[in-house]
GULOKE-807230 format. One line per 8 residues: number of its first residue (from 1); their letters; for each residue x, y, z of N, C-alpha, C, O. Coordinates in steps of 0.1 Angstrom, whole numbers, plus 5000, padded with zeros to 4 digits. Layout:
<recs>
NUM) A) X/Y/Z/X/Y/Z/X/Y/Z/X/Y/Z  ...
</recs>
This chain:
<recs>
1) XXXXXXXX) 3312/9232/9783/3315/9246/9781/3315/9250/9766/3321/9243/9758  3309/9261/9763/3309/9266/9749/3323/9272/9745/3330/9277/9754  3326/9271/9732/3339/9275/9728/3337/9286/9717/3327/9285/9709  3346/9296/9717/3345/9306/9706/3359/9309/9701/3369/9307/9707  3359/9313/9688/3372/9317/9682/3370/9332/9681/3360/9338/9676  3381/9340/9685/3381/9354/9685/3391/9360/9675/3402/9356/9674  3386/9369/9667/3395/9377/9659/3402/9387/9668/3396/9395/9674  3416/9386/9669/3423/9394/9679/3434/9402/9673/3444/9396/9667
9) XXXXXXXX) 3434/9415/9674/3444/9423/9669/3454/9427/9680/3465/9432/9677  3451/9425/9692/3459/9430/9703/3455/9443/9708/3460/9448/9718  3445/9449/9701/3440/9463/9705/3429/9462/9716/3425/9451/9720  3424/9474/9720/3415/9474/9731/3402/9467/9728/3397/9459/9736  3396/9470/9716/3382/9464/9713/3382/9449/9712/3374/9443/9718  3392/9443/9705/3392/9429/9704/3395/9422/9717/3390/9411/9720  3403/9429/9726/3406/9423/9739/3394/9423/9748/3391/9414/9755  3386/9434/9747/3374/9435/9755/3364/9425/9751/3357/9419/9759
17) XXXXXXXX) 3363/9422/9738/3353/9412/9733/3356/9399/9739/3347/9391/9743  3369/9396/9740/3373/9383/9746/3370/9383/9761/3365/9373/9766  3373/9393/9768/3371/9394/9782/3356/9392/9786/3353/9386/9796  3348/9398/9777/3333/9397/9779/3329/9383/9779/3321/9378/9786  3335/9375/9769/3332/9361/9768/3337/9353/9779/3331/9344/9784  3350/9356/9783/3356/9348/9794/3348/9350/9807/3346/9341/9815  3342/9362/9809/3334/9365/9821/3322/9356/9821/3316/9353/9831  3317/9352/9809/3305/9343/9808/3309/9329/9808/3300/9320/9806
25) XXXXXXXX) 3322/9326/9810/3326/9312/9811/3328/9305/9797/3329/9293/9796  3329/9313/9787/3332/9308/9773/3347/9305/9772/3355/9313/9776  3350/9294/9766/3364/9291/9763/3368/9297/9750/3362/9294/9740  3378/9307/9751/3381/9315/9739/3395/9311/9734/3405/9311/9741  3396/9309/9721/3409/9308/9714/3410/9320/9704/3401/9321/9696  3420/9328/9705/3421/9340/9697/3430/9336/9685/3439/9328/9686  3427/9343/9674/3435/9341/9662/3439/9355/9657/3430/9364/9655  3452/9357/9655/3457/9370/9650/3462/9368/9636/3470/9359/9633
33) XXXXXXXX) 3457/9377/9627/3461/9376/9613/3472/9386/9609/3470/9398/9613  3482/9382/9603/3492/9391/9598/3491/9392/9583/3487/9383/9576  3495/9404/9578/3496/9406/9563/3507/9416/9561/3513/9421/9570  3510/9418/9548/3521/9427/9545/3518/9442/9547/3526/9450/9545  3505/9445/9550/3501/9459/9551/3496/9463/9564/3492/9475/9566  3497/9455/9574/3492/9458/9587/3502/9461/9597/3514/9463/9594  3498/9461/9610/3507/9464/9621/3515/9452/9624/3510/9441/9627  3528/9453/9623/3537/9442/9626/3539/9441/9642/3540/9451/9648
41) XXXXXXXX) 3539/9429/9646/3541/9427/9661/3554/9433/9665/3565/9430/9660  3553/9441/9676/3566/9447/9681/3569/9460/9674/3579/9467/9678  3561/9465/9664/3564/9478/9658/3559/9489/9667/3547/9491/9669  3569/9496/9673/3565/9505/9684/3557/9517/9679/3551/9524/9687  3558/9520/9666/3551/9531/9660/3536/9529/9660/3528/9539/9660  3531/9516/9660/3517/9514/9658/3511/9503/9668/3499/9502/9669  3520/9496/9674/3515/9486/9684/3521/9488/9697/3530/9496/9699  3515/9481/9707/3521/9481/9720/3534/9473/9720/3536/9465/9710
49) XXXXXXXX) 3543/9474/9730/3555/9466/9730/3552/9451/9731/3559/9443/9725  3541/9448/9738/3537/9434/9739/3522/9434/9737/3515/9434/9747  3517/9434/9725/3503/9435/9723/3495/9423/9728/3482/9424/9729  3501/9412/9731/3494/9400/9735/3496/9397/9750/3494/9386/9755  3500/9408/9758/3502/9406/9772/3489/9402/9779/3489/9395/9789  3478/9406/9773/3464/9403/9779/3462/9388/9779/3455/9383/9788  3467/9381/9769/3465/9367/9768/3471/9359/9779/3466/9349/9784  3482/9365/9784/3489/9359/9795/3482/9362/9808/3480/9353/9817
57) XXXXXXXX) 3478/9375/9810/3472/9379/9822/3458/9373/9824/3455/9369/9835  3450/9371/9813/3437/9366/9814/3435/9352/9810/3424/9346/9812  3445/9346/9805/3445/9331/9803/3438/9326/9791/3429/9318/9792  3440/9332/9779/3435/9327/9767/3446/9325/9756/3456/9331/9757  3444/9315/9748/3454/9311/9738/3453/9320/9725/3442/9324/9721  3465/9323/9720/3465/9331/9707/3473/9323/9697/3484/9319/9699  3466/9321/9685/3472/9315/9674/3475/9326/9663/3468/9335/9662  3486/9324/9656/3490/9333/9645/3487/9327/9631/3490/9315/9629
65) XXXXXXXX) 3483/9336/9622/3481/9331/9608/3484/9342/9599/3480/9353/9601  3492/9339/9589/3496/9349/9579/3487/9347/9566/3486/9336/9561  3481/9358/9562/3471/9357/9551/3479/9357/9538/3473/9352/9528  3491/9362/9537/3500/9360/9526/3494/9364/9513/3488/9375/9512  3495/9356/9503/3491/9359/9489/3475/9360/9488/3470/9367/9479  3468/9354/9497/3454/9355/9497/3450/9370/9499/3440/9375/9493  3457/9377/9507/3454/9391/9510/3458/9400/9498/3451/9409/9495  3469/9397/9492/3474/9405/9481/3464/9404/9470/3461/9414/9463
73) XXXXXXXX) 3458/9392/9468/3448/9390/9457/3436/9399/9459/3431/9405/9450  3431/9401/9471/3419/9409/9474/3423/9424/9473/3414/9432/9470  3435/9427/9476/3439/9441/9475/3439/9445/9460/3435/9456/9457  3443/9436/9452/3443/9439/9437/3429/9440/9431/3426/9449/9424  3420/9431/9435/3407/9430/9429/3397/9427/9440/3392/9416/9441  3393/9436/9449/3383/9433/9459/3369/9433/9453/3365/9442/9446  3362/9423/9457/3348/9422/9452/3339/9434/9456/3331/9439/9449  3342/9439/9468/3334/9450/9474/3341/9463/9473/3337/9473/9480
81) XXXXXXXX) 3351/9464/9465/3358/9476/9463/3367/9481/9473/3368/9476/9484  3375/9492/9470/3384/9498/9479/3377/9509/9487/3366/9514/9483  3383/9513/9498/3378/9524/9505/3384/9537/9499/3385/9537/9487  3387/9547/9507/3392/9559/9502/3405/9558/9495/3408/9565/9486  3413/9548/9499/3426/9546/9493/3426/9532/9487/3418/9529/9478  3436/9523/9492/3437/9510/9486/3431/9499/9496/3434/9487/9494  3424/9504/9506/3419/9494/9517/3407/9487/9512/3396/9493/9510  3407/9473/9511/3396/9465/9508/3389/9460/9520/3388/9448/9522
89) XXXXXXXX) 3384/9469/9529/3380/9466/9542/3370/9455/9543/3371/9446/9551  3359/9455/9534/3349/9445/9535/3354/9431/9531/3352/9421/9538  3362/9431/9520/3368/9418/9516/3378/9413/9526/3379/9401/9527  3385/9422/9532/3395/9418/9542/3388/9411/9554/3392/9401/9559  3377/9417/9558/3369/9411/9569/3364/9397/9566/3364/9388/9574  3359/9396/9553/3354/9383/9549/3365/9373/9549/3362/9361/9553  3376/9376/9544/3388/9367/9543/3391/9362/9557/3394/9350/9560  3392/9372/9567/3396/9368/9581/3385/9359/9587/3389/9349/9593
97) XXXXXXXX) 3373/9361/9584/3362/9353/9590/3362/9339/9584/3359/9329/9590  3365/9338/9571/3366/9325/9564/3378/9317/9571/3376/9305/9573  3389/9323/9573/3400/9316/9579/3396/9312/9594/3400/9301/9598  3389/9321/9601/3385/9318/9614/3375/9307/9615/3375/9298/9624  3367/9306/9604/3357/9295/9603/3364/9282/9602/3359/9272/9608  3375/9281/9594/3382/9269/9593/3387/9264/9607/3387/9252/9610  3393/9274/9615/3397/9270/9628/3386/9266/9637/3387/9257/9645  3375/9273/9636/3363/9270/9644/3359/9255/9641/3356/9248/9651
105) XXXXXXXX) 3359/9251/9629/3354/9238/9625/3365/9227/9630/3361/9216/9634  3377/9230/9628/3388/9221/9632/3388/9219/9648/3391/9208/9652  3386/9230/9655/3387/9229/9669/3374/9226/9677/3374/9224/9689  3363/9225/9669/3350/9222/9675/3344/9234/9683/3336/9232/9691  3348/9246/9679/3342/9258/9685/3328/9260/9680/3324/9255/9670  3320/9268/9688/3306/9270/9685/3303/9282/9677/3293/9283/9669  3311/9293/9678/3309/9305/9671/3321/9314/9671/3332/9310/9677  3320/9325/9665/3331/9335/9663/3328/9348/9670/3316/9353/9669
113) XXXXXXXX) 3338/9355/9676/3335/9368/9681/3345/9378/9675/3357/9374/9672  3341/9390/9674/3350/9401/9670/3349/9413/9679/3339/9414/9686  3358/9422/9679/3357/9434/9687/3351/9446/9679/3353/9457/9683  3345/9443/9668/3339/9454/9660/3328/9462/9667/3321/9456/9675  3328/9475/9665/3318/9484/9671/3310/9490/9660/3316/9496/9650  3297/9489/9661/3288/9495/9650/3291/9510/9648/3291/9518/9658  3294/9513/9636/3296/9527/9632/3310/9532/9635/3313/9544/9633  3319/9524/9639/3333/9528/9642/3341/9530/9629/3349/9540/9628
121) XXXXXXXX) 3339/9521/9619/3346/9523/9607/3336/9525/9596/3325/9519/9596  3339/9534/9586/3329/9538/9577/3326/9528/9566/3315/9529/9559  3334/9518/9564/3332/9509/9553/3328/9495/9558/3318/9490/9552  3334/9490/9568/3332/9476/9571/3323/9474/9584/3319/9463/9587  3321/9485/9592/3314/9483/9604/3301/9491/9604/3299/9500/9612  3293/9488/9595/3280/9494/9593/3269/9484/9595/3271/9472/9594  3257/9488/9599/3246/9479/9601/3242/9471/9589/3239/9459/9590  3244/9477/9577/3240/9470/9565/3252/9462/9560/3250/9453/9551
129) XXXXXXXX) 3264/9464/9565/3276/9456/9560/3278/9444/9568/3282/9434/9562  3275/9444/9581/3278/9432/9589/3271/9419/9583/3277/9409/9582  3258/9420/9579/3251/9408/9574/3258/9403/9561/3258/9391/9559  3262/9412/9553/3269/9409/9540/3282/9401/9543/3284/9391/9537  3290/9406/9552/3302/9400/9555/3300/9386/9561/3307/9377/9557  3291/9385/9570/3288/9372/9576/3283/9362/9566/3287/9350/9566  3274/9366/9557/3269/9357/9547/3280/9353/9537/3281/9341/9534  3288/9362/9533/3299/9359/9523/3309/9349/9530/3315/9341/9523
137) XXXXXXXX) 3311/9350/9543/3320/9341/9550/3313/9328/9554/3319/9319/9560  3301/9326/9550/3293/9314/9553/3292/9312/9568/3293/9301/9574  3289/9324/9575/3288/9324/9590/3276/9331/9595/3276/9337/9605  3265/9331/9586/3253/9338/9590/3248/9334/9604/3245/9322/9605  3247/9343/9613/3242/9340/9626/3253/9335/9636/3250/9333/9648  3265/9333/9632/3275/9327/9640/3286/9337/9644/3296/9333/9650  3285/9350/9640/3295/9360/9644/3289/9369/9654/3279/9376/9651  3294/9368/9666/3289/9377/9677/3299/9388/9679/3311/9387/9680
145) XXXXXXXX) 3293/9400/9680/3301/9413/9682/3297/9418/9696/3287/9426/9697  3303/9413/9707/3298/9416/9720/3297/9431/9724/3288/9435/9732  3305/9440/9718/3305/9454/9721/3293/9461/9716/3289/9471/9721  3287/9456/9705/3275/9462/9699/3263/9453/9698/3254/9456/9691  3264/9441/9704/3254/9430/9702/3240/9435/9705/3231/9431/9698  3238/9443/9715/3224/9447/9718/3218/9457/9708/3206/9459/9709  3226/9462/9699/3221/9470/9688/3217/9462/9676/3213/9468/9666  3219/9449/9676/3217/9441/9664/3209/9429/9668/3206/9426/9680
153) XXXXXXXX) 3204/9421/9658/3196/9409/9661/3204/9399/9668/3216/9398/9667  3197/9391/9677/3204/9380/9684/3211/9370/9675/3205/9367/9664  3223/9366/9678/3230/9356/9670/3225/9342/9675/3219/9340/9685  3230/9332/9668/3226/9318/9671/3231/9314/9685/3224/9308/9693  3244/9318/9689/3248/9314/9703/3240/9321/9713/3238/9315/9724  3234/9332/9711/3225/9339/9720/3212/9332/9721/3207/9329/9732  3207/9328/9709/3194/9321/9709/3194/9308/9715/3185/9303/9721  3206/9301/9714/3208/9288/9720/3211/9288/9735/3213/9278/9741
161) XXXXXXXX) 3213/9300/9740/3216/9301/9755/3231/9299/9758/3234/9299/9770  3239/9299/9748/3254/9298/9751/3259/9311/9756/3268/9311/9764  3253/9322/9752/3257/9335/9756/3245/9342/9762/3234/9342/9757  3248/9349/9773/3237/9357/9780/3237/9371/9773/3246/9379/9775  3227/9374/9766/3226/9387/9759/3226/9399/9768/3230/9410/9765  3220/9397/9780/3219/9407/9790/3233/9412/9794/3234/9424/9799  3243/9404/9792/3257/9408/9797/3265/9413/9785/3277/9415/9786  3259/9416/9774/3265/9422/9762/3263/9437/9762/3257/9442/9771
169) XXXXXXXX) 3268/9444/9752/3268/9458/9753/3262/9465/9740/3259/9458/9730  3260/9478/9741/3254/9485/9730/3262/9497/9726/3257/9508/9723  3275/9495/9724/3284/9506/9720/3283/9509/9706/3280/9500/9698  3284/9522/9702/3284/9525/9688/3292/9538/9686/3295/9545/9695  3296/9540/9674/3304/9552/9670/3318/9551/9673/3323/9540/9676  3325/9562/9672/3340/9562/9672/3346/9566/9685/3358/9565/9687  3338/9570/9695/3343/9574/9708/3348/9561/9715/3342/9551/9715  3360/9563/9722/3366/9551/9729/3362/9552/9744/3366/9543/9752
177) XXXXXXXX) 3355/9562/9748/3352/9564/9763/3345/9552/9769/3348/9548/9780  3335/9546/9762/3328/9534/9768/3337/9522/9769/3337/9515/9779  3346/9521/9759/3356/9509/9760/3366/9511/9771/3369/9502/9778  3370/9524/9773/3380/9527/9783/3374/9524/9797/3381/9519/9806  3362/9528/9798/3355/9526/9811/3353/9511/9814/3355/9506/9825  3349/9503/9803/3348/9489/9805/3361/9482/9808/3361/9473/9816  3372/9487/9802/3385/9481/9804/3389/9482/9819/3394/9473/9825  3386/9494/9825/3389/9496/9839/3380/9486/9847/3385/9481/9857
185) XXXXXXXX) 3368/9485/9844/3359/9476/9851/3364/9461/9850/3363/9454/9860  3369/9457/9839/3373/9443/9837/3388/9441/9841/3392/9429/9840  3395/9451/9846/3409/9449/9850/3419/9450/9839/3430/9445/9841  3415/9455/9827/3424/9456/9816/3431/9470/9817/3425/9480/9814  3443/9470/9821/3450/9482/9824/3460/9486/9814/3464/9498/9813  3465/9476/9806/3475/9479/9795/3469/9475/9782/3466/9464/9779  3469/9485/9773/3465/9482/9759/3470/9493/9750/3473/9504/9755  3472/9490/9737/3479/9500/9729/3470/9512/9726/3457/9511/9726
193) XXXXXXXX) 3476/9524/9724/3468/9535/9720/3463/9533/9706/3469/9525/9698  3452/9540/9702/3447/9538/9688/3458/9542/9678/3465/9553/9680  3459/9534/9668/3470/9537/9658/3464/9540/9644/3451/9539/9642  3472/9543/9634/3467/9546/9621/3462/9533/9614/3454/9534/9605  3466/9522/9619/3460/9509/9614/3467/9505/9601/3479/9507/9599  3459/9499/9592/3464/9493/9580/3470/9504/9571/3465/9515/9569  3482/9500/9566/3489/9509/9557/3481/9513/9544/3483/9523/9538  3471/9504/9541/3463/9507/9529/3454/9518/9530/3448/9522/9521
201) XXXXXXXX) 3452/9523/9542/3444/9535/9544/3452/9548/9543/3446/9559/9543  3465/9547/9542/3474/9559/9541/3475/9563/9526/3479/9554/9518  3472/9575/9523/3472/9580/9508/3486/9578/9501/3486/9573/9490  3497/9581/9508/3510/9580/9501/3514/9566/9499/3519/9562/9488  3512/9558/9509/3515/9543/9507/3506/9537/9497/3511/9529/9488  3494/9540/9497/3484/9535/9487/3488/9539/9473/3487/9531/9463  3493/9551/9471/3497/9556/9458/3509/9548/9453/3510/9544/9442  3519/9546/9462/3530/9538/9459/3526/9523/9455/3532/9518/9446
209) XXXXXXXX) 3517/9518/9463/3513/9504/9460/3506/9503/9446/3509/9494/9438  3497/9512/9443/3490/9512/9430/3500/9514/9419/3499/9507/9409  3510/9523/9421/3520/9524/9411/3528/9512/9409/3531/9508/9397  3531/9505/9420/3539/9492/9419/3530/9482/9411/3536/9475/9402  3518/9480/9414/3509/9471/9408/3507/9474/9393/3505/9465/9385  3507/9487/9389/3506/9490/9375/3517/9485/9367/3516/9482/9355  3529/9484/9373/3541/9480/9366/3545/9465/9369/3551/9459/9361  3540/9460/9380/3543/9447/9384/3531/9440/9391/3529/9441/9403
217) XXXXXXXX) 3522/9434/9383/3510/9428/9388/3512/9418/9399/3503/9416/9407  3523/9411/9399/3526/9401/9409/3539/9404/9417/3549/9397/9415  3539/9414/9425/3551/9418/9432/3554/9408/9442/3546/9401/9448  3567/9407/9445/3571/9398/9456/3571/9405/9469/3569/9417/9470  3574/9398/9480/3573/9403/9493/3583/9415/9495/3581/9424/9502  3595/9413/9489/3605/9423/9490/3600/9437/9484/3603/9447/9491  3594/9436/9473/3589/9449/9467/3578/9455/9476/3578/9467/9477  3570/9447/9482/3559/9453/9490/3565/9458/9503/3561/9469/9508
225) XXXXXXXX) 3575/9452/9509/3581/9457/9521/3589/9470/9519/3589/9478/9528  3594/9471/9507/3601/9484/9504/3592/9496/9503/3597/9507/9504  3580/9494/9501/3570/9505/9499/3569/9513/9512/3566/9525/9512  3573/9507/9523/3572/9514/9536/3583/9525/9538/3581/9534/9546  3593/9524/9531/3605/9532/9535/3610/9540/9523/3608/9536/9511  3618/9550/9525/3626/9557/9515/3618/9566/9506/3606/9567/9506  3626/9573/9497/3621/9580/9486/3621/9570/9474/3631/9563/9472  3611/9570/9466/3609/9560/9455/3610/9567/9441/3604/9578/9439
233) XXXXXXXX) 3618/9561/9432/3620/9566/9419/3617/9555/9409/3623/9544/9410  3609/9557/9399/3606/9547/9389/3615/9551/9377/3613/9560/9369  3626/9542/9375/3635/9544/9364/3629/9538/9351/3630/9544/9340  3624/9526/9352/3618/9519/9341/3607/9510/9346/3605/9508/9358  3599/9505/9337/3588/9496/9341/3593/9485/9350/3585/9480/9359  3605/9480/9347/3610/9468/9355/3622/9472/9364/3630/9464/9368  3623/9485/9367/3634/9489/9376/3630/9501/9384/3624/9511/9379  3632/9500/9397/3629/9511/9406/3641/9514/9416/3648/9504/9419
241) XXXXXXXX) 3642/9526/9420/3653/9530/9429/3647/9535/9442/3638/9544/9442  3652/9530/9453/3647/9535/9467/3659/9540/9474/3669/9534/9476  3657/9553/9479/3668/9560/9486/3663/9562/9501/3653/9568/9503  3671/9557/9510/3668/9558/9524/3668/9572/9529/3675/9581/9524  3659/9576/9539/3658/9589/9544/3665/9591/9558/3668/9603/9562  3668/9581/9565/3675/9582/9578/3681/9569/9581/3680/9559/9573  3688/9568/9593/3695/9556/9596/3686/9544/9598/3689/9533/9594  3674/9546/9604/3665/9535/9606/3660/9529/9592/3660/9517/9591
249) XXXXXXXX) 3657/9538/9583/3654/9533/9569/3665/9526/9562/3663/9516/9555  3677/9531/9564/3689/9525/9559/3690/9510/9564/3693/9501/9556  3688/9509/9577/3689/9495/9583/3678/9486/9577/3680/9474/9575  3666/9492/9575/3655/9484/9570/3658/9479/9556/3656/9468/9552  3663/9489/9548/3666/9485/9534/3677/9474/9533/3676/9465/9525  3687/9476/9542/3698/9465/9542/3693/9452/9546/3697/9442/9542  3683/9452/9556/3677/9439/9560/3669/9433/9550/3668/9420/9550  3663/9441/9541/3655/9435/9530/3663/9430/9518/3660/9420/9512
257) XXXXXXXX) 3674/9437/9516/3682/9434/9504/3689/9420/9505/3693/9416/9516  3689/9413/9494/3695/9400/9494/3709/9401/9487/3713/9411/9482  3716/9389/9487/3729/9389/9481/3729/9392/9466/3739/9396/9460  3717/9390/9460/3716/9392/9445/3713/9406/9441/3712/9409/9429  3710/9414/9451/3705/9428/9449/3716/9438/9447/3728/9435/9450  3713/9450/9443/3722/9461/9441/3719/9472/9452/3708/9477/9452  3729/9475/9460/3728/9486/9470/3740/9494/9469/3751/9490/9463  3739/9507/9474/3751/9516/9473/3750/9527/9484/3739/9529/9490
265) XXXXXXXX) 3761/9533/9487/3762/9544/9496/3774/9552/9494/3783/9548/9486  3775/9564/9500/3786/9573/9499/3795/9571/9511/3791/9575/9522  3807/9564/9510/3815/9562/9522/3822/9575/9526/3825/9584/9519  3823/9576/9540/3830/9588/9546/3821/9600/9548/3825/9610/9553  3808/9598/9544/3798/9609/9546/3785/9604/9551/3783/9592/9549  3777/9612/9557/3764/9608/9560/3757/9605/9547/3756/9613/9538  3752/9593/9546/3747/9588/9533/3735/9579/9534/3733/9572/9543  3726/9581/9524/3715/9571/9524/3720/9558/9518/3729/9557/9510
273) XXXXXXXX) 3713/9547/9522/3715/9534/9515/3705/9535/9504/3693/9537/9506  3710/9532/9492/3702/9532/9480/3700/9518/9474/3710/9511/9473  3688/9514/9471/3685/9501/9466/3679/9502/9452/3671/9510/9449  3684/9493/9443/3679/9493/9430/3672/9479/9428/3678/9469/9429  3659/9480/9426/3651/9468/9425/3648/9465/9410/3649/9473/9402  3644/9452/9408/3640/9448/9394/3652/9444/9386/3661/9436/9390  3653/9449/9374/3663/9445/9364/3671/9458/9360/3668/9464/9349  3681/9462/9368/3688/9475/9365/3698/9473/9354/3705/9463/9353
281) XXXXXXXX) 3698/9483/9345/3708/9484/9334/3720/9492/9340/3719/9497/9351  3730/9493/9332/3742/9502/9337/3737/9516/9338/3742/9523/9348  3728/9521/9329/3723/9534/9330/3715/9536/9343/3716/9547/9350  3707/9526/9347/3699/9527/9359/3708/9528/9371/3705/9535/9381  3719/9520/9371/3728/9520/9383/3735/9534/9384/3737/9539/9395  3738/9540/9373/3745/9553/9373/3735/9564/9378/3738/9573/9386  3722/9562/9374/3712/9571/9379/3710/9570/9394/3709/9580/9401  3709/9557/9398/3708/9555/9413/3720/9560/9421/3718/9566/9431
289) XXXXXXXX) 3732/9559/9415/3743/9564/9422/3743/9580/9423/3747/9585/9433  3738/9586/9412/3737/9601/9413/3726/9605/9423/3728/9615/9429  3716/9597/9424/3705/9600/9434/3711/9598/9448/3708/9606/9457  3719/9588/9450/3725/9585/9463/3734/9596/9467/3734/9601/9478  3742/9601/9457/3751/9612/9460/3743/9625/9463/3747/9633/9472  3732/9628/9456/3724/9640/9459/3719/9640/9473/3718/9651/9479  3715/9629/9478/3709/9629/9491/3719/9626/9503/3715/9624/9514  3732/9626/9499/3742/9624/9509/3748/9637/9514/3744/9648/9508
297) XXXXXXXX) 3756/9637/9524/3762/9649/9529/3773/9655/9519/3778/9666/9522  3776/9647/9509/3786/9651/9499/3779/9658/9487/3785/9659/9476  3766/9662/9488/3758/9666/9477/3764/9679/9470/3761/9681/9458  3772/9687/9477/3777/9699/9471/3790/9697/9463/3795/9707/9457  3795/9686/9464/3807/9683/9456/3804/9681/9441/3793/9676/9438  3813/9684/9432/3811/9682/9418/3811/9668/9414/3803/9664/9405  3819/9660/9421/3819/9645/9418/3820/9638/9432/3827/9642/9441  3812/9628/9433/3811/9620/9446/3814/9606/9444/3810/9600/9434
305) XXXXXXXX) 3822/9601/9453/3826/9586/9453/3814/9578/9459/3811/9580/9470  3809/9569/9451/3798/9561/9455/3802/9546/9455/3807/9541/9444  3801/9539/9466/3804/9525/9467/3792/9517/9463/3781/9518/9470  3793/9508/9453/3782/9500/9448/3784/9486/9450/3795/9481/9447  3774/9479/9456/3775/9464/9458/3765/9458/9449/3753/9459/9451  3770/9450/9439/3761/9443/9429/3763/9428/9429/3774/9424/9426  3753/9421/9434/3754/9406/9435/3767/9402/9442/3774/9393/9438  3770/9409/9453/3781/9405/9461/3795/9411/9457/3805/9409/9463
313) XXXXXXXX) 3795/9418/9445/3807/9424/9440/3807/9439/9442/3798/9446/9438  3818/9444/9447/3819/9458/9450/3825/9466/9438/3834/9461/9431  3819/9477/9435/3823/9486/9424/3823/9500/9429/3814/9504/9437  3832/9508/9425/3833/9522/9429/3830/9531/9417/3835/9529/9406  3821/9541/9419/3818/9551/9409/3820/9565/9413/3818/9568/9425  3825/9573/9404/3826/9587/9407/3815/9594/9398/3815/9593/9386  3806/9601/9405/3794/9605/9399/3790/9619/9403/3792/9623/9414  3784/9626/9394/3778/9639/9397/3765/9638/9404/3757/9630/9399
321) XXXXXXXX) 3763/9645/9415/3750/9644/9422/3738/9648/9413/3739/9657/9404  3727/9641/9414/3715/9643/9406/3710/9658/9407/3711/9663/9418  3706/9664/9397/3700/9677/9397/3685/9676/9399/3679/9665/9399  3678/9687/9400/3664/9687/9403/3656/9681/9391/3646/9675/9393  3661/9683/9379/3654/9678/9367/3653/9663/9368/3643/9657/9366  3665/9656/9372/3665/9642/9373/3656/9637/9384/3649/9627/9382  3656/9644/9395/3647/9640/9406/3632/9641/9402/3625/9631/9404  3628/9652/9396/3614/9654/9392/3610/9644/9381/3599/9640/9380
329) XXXXXXXX) 3620/9639/9373/3617/9630/9362/3613/9617/9367/3604/9610/9361  3619/9612/9377/3617/9598/9381/3610/9596/9395/3605/9586/9398  3609/9607/9403/3603/9606/9416/3588/9601/9416/3580/9607/9408  3585/9592/9424/3571/9587/9425/3565/9595/9437/3568/9593/9448  3556/9604/9433/3550/9613/9443/3535/9614/9439/3532/9616/9428  3527/9613/9449/3512/9614/9447/3508/9628/9442/3513/9638/9446  3499/9627/9432/3493/9639/9426/3504/9647/9419/3502/9659/9417  3515/9641/9415/3525/9648/9407/3527/9641/9394/3529/9629/9394
337) XXXXXX) 3526/9648/9383/3527/9641/9370/3541/9635/9369/3551/9642/9372  3542/9623/9364/3555/9616/9363/3558/9613/9349/3550/9609/9341  3571/9617/9345/3575/9613/9332/3583/9600/9334/3595/9600/9338  3577/9589/9332/3584/9576/9335/3590/9569/9322/3583/9567/9313  3602/9567/9323/3609/9560/9312/3605/9545/9312/3608/9538/9321  3598/9541/9302/3593/9527/9301/3604/9518/9295/3602/9506/9293
</recs>
């Protein structure tokens, strides 16, 4: 029996690619890659509640792999450049295929499959880009894209008779109608709706990331995770203030904060959780407290009581809520000139 390694996101296309191979009697092991900028498993805003339910229903194994610092490196300096925002789509695909190639060699698999569709993505899923990606990953001829295979040259597994080319497909473009029809035919009834995908394609998030990298070329995971939430203020090159916008973001900020960090809130009122990252000075903490007061339900008071927790020690401050000038001075906002105190 021939074996294949599948790049598996849990979405419709990658699931269909696997089912097409299973239908031909191919033994498939799927690999799902996690990074700091993608869809987190169980994130209801962008994934299904159980994105890997298909693996149980149809009987294929899923392995998880975190790309970690390898992915951050290509985000900072992608060989093939960024897309419209900070997305290094071509380099990302090459990295995933290199990791999949390692698993292919260790497991004795014969080739790799992906759910890519010709013309679906403007940067990485083009006729001229696929050969570049396969070559850079040292997988020329060994990457089969079942959903669009009939529109491309036969791969080595097809030429060797491992895969019946007649049972592959010729999908192209961005419409999901052919995939939805095929899902019904193959008995795939549950799959996530199309989502925004990688955070690096989002303009506001990309702007925040670029701003972070400008001040901190080697950010830690905590700094990257905080980019997803809150209002962001750059107080100094080595100090940033994040103010939660709702209860969910407050919970996320508290889950990210460690015992050594500085957080604050306004007790007795609806209040954001405010996080001070980096190396805060006393002045930075006072500024963060005034911002916390401004975005709390006590914003109309002349002085607001703010409870501050610094490295496990509680401090109380009475502070005037920040005015518009202070907000405009430090707020990190795309396409807005910032006066950043270095």
